[in-house]
N, C-alpha and C positions, 0 to 999 in steps of 0.2 A: 449479572444485570446488563441489559442491553443499553446501547448509547441512547441518549435523549435525541429528540428530533433536531434540536439546535446543534448538538455535537455532530450528528450525522450530516446535517446541512453544511457545517463548517468544513468537514472532511471532503465532502463532495465539491465544495467550492475550491478548496485547495487542490483538488484532483484535476482541475481544468489546466491543461498543460500547453506548452508551445509545440510539442510534437504530437501530431495526429495519432500516431501509433500508441503513445502513452494514453491519450484520451480514450481510445477505443478499448484498450485493456482495462483501464480503471473503470470506465462506464460499465463494461460487462461484469466486472467484479462487484460493483455496487448493486447492480440489478439482481445478481445471484445471492449476495451475502450481506448486503447493507443492513437488513433488519435483524441480522444475527450477531452483529459486532458488539463486543463488550468493551468495558473501559480499558482493559489491557490491550486489546486489539487496536483501539483508537489511539493509544499512546504510540504504539509501534508504527501504525499506519501514518500518523502525523509526522513521525521522523522520516519515514520513507518519502512522503510528499514534500518534505523540506529539501530533498536532494535536488541537484540541478537535473534538467531533462535527460542529458546524456548518461549520467550515472544511474538514474532510475531506469532508463531503457536497457542499459547493460544488465541490470539485475533482473528485470522482467523477462528478457529474452534468454537469460542464462549465459550471457557472454562473460559475466563475472559473478562470483558467489558472494562477494562482499565489497564494501567500500569503507574507507578509513572512518568516515563519519558515523558508521554504524557498528564499529568493532565490538562495542560492549553489549549489543543485543543480537548479533548474528547467530549465536549458538543457542538462543532461547527457543523453547517450544512455540511460543507465540509467533516469533519471527518466521520460523520454519513453516508453521501452519499457514500463515498469511501468504508467504511466498508461494507455497504449493497451490493455494487457491487462486492467486494472481496469475500463475502460469498455466492454469487450466485452459484448454482450448474450448 
């Protein structure tokens, strides 16, 4: 089941970041995949968006594979699929 409009709006609002690079990556992601996100995707994405800007940027550009705050979900298929989509050019 895809996310409701309200849930998607909340994620998009949380995606507005202090670093322009994060904003651009996240905006591109939502344009491409926003209407395909399901509840599991939304939970993992919300946890990603709760990270500080520098940790999020490190993950998005591949400087780091994981951060301590996400240790319990890094090895999940949902996380790996979302990160793959976020890193697409």
